[in-house]
C-alpha positions as CSV (number, residue, x, y, z in Angstrom):
1,M,-52.0,-41.7,44.1
2,R,-50.2,-44.6,42.5
3,R,-53.1,-45.9,41.0
4,L,-54.2,-42.5,39.9
5,T,-51.1,-41.6,38.2
6,A,-51.0,-44.9,36.1
7,Q,-54.5,-43.7,34.7
8,D,-54.7,-42.1,31.3
9,G,-55.6,-38.3,31.4
10,A,-54.0,-34.7,32.4
11,D,-51.2,-34.4,34.2
12,I,-51.6,-33.8,38.2
13,L,-50.1,-30.4,39.2
14,V,-49.5,-29.6,42.9
15,F,-49.0,-26.0,43.8
16,G,-47.4,-24.6,47.1
17,S,-47.8,-27.9,49.4
18,I,-44.3,-28.7,50.7
19,P,-45.7,-31.7,52.9
20,V,-47.3,-33.3,49.5
21,W,-44.5,-32.7,47.3
22,N,-42.0,-34.2,49.7
23,D,-44.3,-37.6,49.8
24,L,-44.8,-37.5,46.1
25,L,-41.0,-37.2,45.4
26,T,-40.1,-39.7,48.0
27,A,-42.2,-42.1,46.6
28,G,-41.1,-41.5,43.1
29,L,-44.1,-40.1,41.5
30,V,-43.1,-36.6,40.1
31,D,-41.8,-36.3,36.5
32,E,-40.8,-32.4,36.6
33,L,-40.7,-30.1,39.3
34,H,-41.2,-26.4,38.5
35,V,-39.2,-24.0,41.1
36,M,-39.8,-20.2,41.0
37,V,-37.1,-18.5,42.3
38,G,-37.5,-14.8,43.6
39,N,-35.2,-11.7,44.2
40,G,-36.1,-11.7,47.9
41,V,-33.6,-13.4,50.8
42,L,-35.2,-15.0,53.7
43,G,-33.3,-15.2,57.3
44,D,-35.5,-18.4,58.1
45,G,-38.8,-20.0,57.1
46,V,-39.8,-23.7,56.0
47,P,-37.1,-25.5,54.0
48,A,-38.3,-26.7,50.4
49,F,-37.3,-30.2,50.3
50,T,-37.3,-32.5,53.5
51,A,-34.1,-34.3,55.1
52,G,-33.2,-37.4,53.6
53,L,-35.0,-36.7,50.1
54,T,-32.9,-38.7,47.5
55,A,-34.6,-37.6,44.4
56,R,-31.9,-36.8,41.4
57,L,-33.1,-33.5,39.8
58,R,-31.9,-32.4,36.4
59,L,-32.0,-28.7,35.2
60,R,-34.1,-29.2,32.0
61,E,-35.6,-25.3,31.7
62,T,-34.8,-22.0,32.9
63,H,-37.0,-18.9,32.0
64,R,-36.6,-15.6,33.5
65,L,-40.0,-13.8,33.6
66,T,-40.1,-10.6,31.8
67,G,-40.0,-7.5,33.6
68,S,-39.3,-9.1,36.8
69,D,-36.1,-10.7,38.8
70,H,-37.7,-13.9,39.3
71,V,-36.8,-17.3,37.5
72,L,-38.5,-20.3,36.8
73,L,-36.4,-23.6,36.8
74,V,-37.5,-26.8,35.6
75,Y,-36.4,-30.4,36.6
76,A,-36.7,-33.6,35.7
77,T,-36.6,-36.1,38.4
78,G,-34.7,-39.5,38.3
79,D,-33.5,-40.0,34.7
80,H,-36.7,-38.4,33.0
81,G,-35.6,-36.1,30.6
82,P,-32.8,-34.8,28.9
83,R,-30.5,-31.8,30.8
84,A,-30.9,-28.3,30.0
85,P,-27.8,-27.3,27.3
86,G,-24.9,-26.1,29.4
87,T,-26.2,-28.0,32.6
88,D,-24.5,-31.4,32.1
89,P,-20.9,-32.0,33.8
90,T,-20.1,-34.1,31.5
91,D,-20.3,-31.7,28.8
92,V,-16.5,-30.6,28.9
93,P,-15.2,-28.6,25.8
94,A,-12.7,-30.6,24.3
95,D,-10.0,-27.8,25.1
96,A,-11.0,-27.3,28.5
97,T,-7.9,-28.2,31.1
């Protein structure tokens, strides 16, 4: 996978494969992660991320899908890309106490 990601070409998209994306995150091979959040509440299920995952996620964008209660969250991993406006904890207004 490292050899494939090092080549020139289009982005690689992994959709709905928890074991694959966890392995790729752990290996540091993911630059951006898109997470869709729905309006349902589950009592149990398969965790999206495995225990021990240490990838740092930085919120870059949020999008509410028109006509639905679904929200798309776009994260950069590690130090890839800037944070979305208003999501950096160091962005505290000067008059805040």
